[in-house]
C-alpha positions, 0 to 999 in steps of 0.5 A: 685531551685524547690518547696519544700514540708515542714511540719508545726511544729504546725499543721503538715500540709504539705505546699509548699515552692515555688521557689519565696518564696525561692528566697525572703528568700535568698534575705532577707538573711534568712538562715532557711526555714519556720517552719510553714504553712501560716495559722499558721504563720498568727495566730502566728503573730496575737497572737504576735500583740495582746500581744504587743497591750495590753501593 
């Protein structure tokens, strides 16, 4: 397994999906590669957490 360069679906930035991350995804049973770069993933998670907190 080698590092993969992926493109973020939100901002279009290219990011590296490392061998370690790939192994983690496989271990957890995730079948799809990440769609967002780490910054956009963090922003999306914060947005979800803020929405859930307001309920």
